[in-house]
C-alpha positions as CSV (number, residue, x, y, z in Angstrom):
1,M,-17.4,33.2,5.2
2,T,-16.3,31.6,8.4
3,L,-13.3,33.3,9.9
4,I,-10.4,31.3,11.3
5,F,-8.7,32.4,14.5
6,A,-5.3,30.9,15.4
7,H,-5.6,29.8,19.1
8,R,-2.5,31.2,20.8
9,G,-0.9,31.6,17.4
10,V,-0.1,28.8,14.9
11,T,1.5,26.1,17.1
12,D,2.4,23.3,14.7
13,Y,6.0,23.9,15.5
14,A,6.3,27.0,17.6
15,P,5.5,27.2,21.4
16,A,2.0,28.8,22.0
17,N,1.8,32.5,22.7
18,T,5.3,33.3,21.4
19,L,6.5,35.6,18.7
20,T,7.2,32.7,16.4
21,A,3.7,31.4,16.8
22,F,2.2,34.8,16.0
23,A,4.6,35.3,13.0
24,D,3.5,31.9,11.6
25,A,-0.1,33.0,11.9
26,L,0.6,36.1,9.9
27,S,2.5,34.0,7.3
28,L,-0.5,31.8,7.0
29,G,-2.7,34.8,6.2
30,I,-4.9,34.1,9.3
31,D,-8.2,36.0,9.9
32,G,-7.8,36.3,13.6
33,I,-5.4,35.6,16.5
34,E,-6.6,34.5,19.9
35,T,-4.3,34.9,22.9
36,D,-4.3,35.3,26.7
37,V,-3.6,38.3,29.0
38,Q,-2.3,38.2,32.5
39,Q,-0.8,40.7,34.9
40,T,2.6,40.4,36.6
41,Q,3.6,41.2,40.1
42,D,4.9,44.6,39.0
43,G,1.8,45.5,37.1
44,Q,2.9,44.6,33.5
45,L,0.6,42.9,31.0
46,V,1.9,39.7,29.5
47,I,0.8,37.0,27.0
48,F,0.6,33.7,28.9
49,H,-2.1,31.1,29.3
50,D,-1.6,29.0,32.4
51,A,-1.9,30.4,35.9
52,R,1.4,28.8,36.8
53,L,4.7,28.5,34.9
54,E,5.7,24.9,35.4
55,R,3.9,23.3,32.4
56,H,5.4,25.4,29.7
57,T,8.6,27.1,31.1
58,N,11.6,26.4,33.2
59,G,10.2,28.7,35.9
60,Y,8.0,28.0,39.0
61,G,5.0,29.5,40.7
62,P,2.1,31.7,39.6
63,V,2.6,34.2,36.8
64,S,1.2,36.9,39.0
65,A,3.8,36.3,41.7
66,H,6.7,37.3,39.5
67,T,8.1,40.4,37.8
68,L,8.3,41.0,34.1
69,A,12.0,40.8,34.2
70,Y,11.9,37.3,35.8
71,L,9.2,36.1,33.4
72,Q,11.2,37.3,30.4
73,S,14.3,35.4,31.6
74,L,12.5,32.1,31.3
75,V,12.3,29.8,28.3
76,I,8.9,28.7,26.9
77,R,9.4,25.1,25.6
78,N,7.9,22.8,23.1
79,R,9.2,19.8,21.2
80,A,11.1,21.7,18.5
81,Q,11.5,25.4,19.4
82,R,11.9,27.8,22.3
83,G,10.5,31.2,23.0
84,R,10.1,33.8,25.7
85,V,7.2,35.5,27.4
86,M,5.8,38.4,25.4
87,T,4.2,41.6,26.7
88,V,1.0,42.9,25.3
89,D,2.9,46.0,24.1
90,E,5.2,43.8,22.1
91,L,2.4,41.9,20.5
92,L,0.5,45.0,19.6
93,A,3.6,46.6,18.1
94,F,4.5,43.4,16.2
95,L,1.0,43.2,14.6
96,Q,1.0,46.9,13.7
97,Q,4.4,46.7,12.2
98,H,3.3,43.8,10.0
99,D,0.1,45.5,8.9
100,F,-2.2,42.9,10.4
101,V,-5.7,43.7,9.4
102,G,-7.6,40.8,11.0
103,I,-9.0,40.5,14.5
104,L,-6.9,40.2,17.7
105,N,-8.9,38.4,20.4
106,L,-7.4,39.1,23.9
107,E,-8.7,36.8,26.6
108,L,-8.7,38.2,30.1
109,K,-7.8,35.2,32.3
110,T,-10.0,34.4,35.3
111,H,-7.6,32.3,37.4
112,Q,-5.9,35.5,38.6
113,K,-7.5,37.6,41.4
114,I,-9.9,40.2,40.1
115,M,-7.6,43.2,39.5
116,P,-9.4,46.3,38.3
117,Q,-6.0,47.7,37.2
118,L,-5.6,44.9,34.7
119,E,-8.7,46.1,32.8
120,A,-7.7,49.8,33.2
121,R,-4.2,49.2,32.0
122,L,-5.3,47.2,29.0
123,A,-8.0,49.7,28.0
124,A,-5.5,52.6,28.2
125,K,-3.1,50.8,25.9
126,L,-5.8,50.0,23.3
127,L,-7.3,53.5,23.4
128,A,-4.0,55.3,23.2
129,R,-3.8,55.0,19.4
130,S,-5.6,53.5,16.4
131,W,-4.7,50.1,15.2
132,S,-4.6,48.4,11.8
133,F,-6.5,45.5,13.3
134,T,-9.8,45.0,15.2
135,V,-9.6,44.1,18.9
136,V,-12.0,41.9,20.7
137,I,-11.8,41.4,24.5
138,S,-13.1,38.0,25.8
139,S,-13.4,36.4,29.2
140,F,-15.2,33.7,31.1
141,S,-15.8,36.5,33.8
142,S,-18.8,38.7,33.3
143,K,-17.4,41.0,36.0
144,R,-14.2,41.5,34.0
145,L,-16.2,42.2,30.8
146,Q,-18.5,44.7,32.5
147,R,-15.5,46.5,34.1
148,F,-13.7,46.7,30.7
149,H,-16.8,47.8,28.8
150,K,-17.3,50.7,31.2
151,L,-13.7,51.8,30.5
152,A,-13.7,51.3,26.8
153,P,-17.3,50.8,25.4
154,Q,-16.1,51.3,21.8
155,I,-14.0,48.0,21.9
156,D,-15.9,44.8,21.2
157,T,-16.3,42.3,24.0
158,A,-17.3,38.6,24.0
159,L,-18.3,36.1,26.7
160,L,-16.6,32.7,26.8
161,F,-18.9,29.9,28.0
162,R,-19.1,26.1,28.0
163,F,-22.6,24.9,29.0
164,T,-25.2,27.6,29.2
165,S,-25.8,30.9,27.4
166,W,-27.9,32.7,30.0
167,Q,-25.1,35.1,31.0
168,A,-24.4,35.8,27.3
169,R,-28.1,36.7,26.7
170,W,-28.1,38.9,29.8
171,L,-24.9,40.7,28.8
172,S,-26.1,41.1,25.2
173,R,-29.4,42.7,26.2
174,R,-27.5,45.3,28.2
175,G,-25.1,46.0,25.4
176,I,-22.1,44.9,27.4
177,I,-20.9,42.2,24.9
178,T,-21.0,42.2,21.2
179,A,-20.3,38.5,20.5
180,W,-20.7,35.0,21.9
181,H,-17.7,32.6,22.3
182,P,-19.2,29.2,23.1
183,K,-17.5,25.8,23.6
184,T,-17.8,23.5,20.6
185,W,-20.4,21.2,22.2
186,W,-22.7,24.1,23.0
187,W,-22.7,25.2,19.4
188,Q,-23.3,21.6,18.2
189,R,-26.5,21.5,20.3
190,H,-27.8,25.0,19.7
191,Q,-26.2,26.2,16.4
192,Q,-26.7,30.0,16.3
193,P,-29.8,31.3,18.1
194,T,-28.5,34.9,18.3
195,K,-27.9,37.8,16.0
196,A,-24.5,38.4,17.7
197,P,-21.4,36.9,16.1
198,V,-20.7,33.4,17.3
199,R,-17.1,32.3,17.4
200,V,-16.7,28.6,18.5
201,W,-13.8,27.2,20.5
202,T,-11.6,25.1,20.4
203,V,-12.4,23.4,17.0
204,N,-9.7,21.0,16.1
205,D,-11.2,17.9,14.4
206,R,-12.0,17.7,10.7
207,S,-15.7,16.8,11.1
208,T,-16.5,19.7,13.4
209,L,-14.4,22.2,11.4
210,T,-16.3,21.1,8.3
211,A,-19.7,21.4,10.0
212,C,-18.8,24.9,11.2
213,F,-17.9,25.9,7.6
214,E,-21.1,24.3,6.2
215,Q,-23.3,26.1,8.8
216,Q,-21.3,29.3,8.2
217,V,-20.6,30.0,11.9
218,N,-19.0,33.4,12.2
219,A,-15.6,32.1,13.3
220,V,-13.7,29.1,14.6
221,I,-10.9,29.3,17.2
222,T,-8.6,26.5,16.5
223,D,-5.2,24.9,17.3
224,R,-5.1,23.6,13.7
225,A,-5.2,26.7,11.6
226,R,-3.5,25.1,8.6
227,L,-6.0,22.3,8.4
228,A,-8.9,24.7,8.9
229,K,-7.8,26.8,5.9
230,Q,-7.5,23.7,3.8
231,L,-11.0,22.5,4.8
232,R,-12.5,25.9,4.2
233,Q,-11.0,26.1,0.7
234,Q,-12.4,22.6,-0.1
235,Q,-15.9,23.6,1.2
236,A,-15.8,26.8,-0.8
237,R,-15.2,24.9,-4.0
238,H,-18.3,22.7,-3.6
């Protein structure tokens, strides 16, 4: 069965990457949650997508230029609701408290400067205890993934890519990654020429979601998790 990952939580109503979005994902019974990790000026790990704050908050400037205290004083906006910036610690604790047993996909953002301490701090948090859920670390940066794999080889890793899979093949052969995360159009052209799990992003339209379910791709990462669940149920009945 194709798994469904909620891209930055379920964002039909809640702002992306907020507690409400993740709570909605759990309420939906989602298979996986995909979200984004960045590092603050004072070395804290936060859940936020953009390099800068302006598009989604009432703040200004790069995420990495501000302290955690400043970031958590901001409001994350969308049309209907408000939220605040979460830390990785808060998300891990929330999922554990709610007995989440799916997959948590943490993407290491590449628009920040390469900071070895980001990978070290995240690896230390994840290895400090056992979790009810499985963790997958993804990134567009092969360097970040190699650095993380060296620190925590027991945690699954995946390369994100858009156009070509040569890096994914190279990293797979060396045992550095355990899954491929291609853009939708790459999968449409190549389907699944690898034994590694393939999780396609970001799959939002009905026809592509249906094709992924029919082809039994390992997982889809989607902004439309409710629709994806409906389509998967319909496909399973046929």
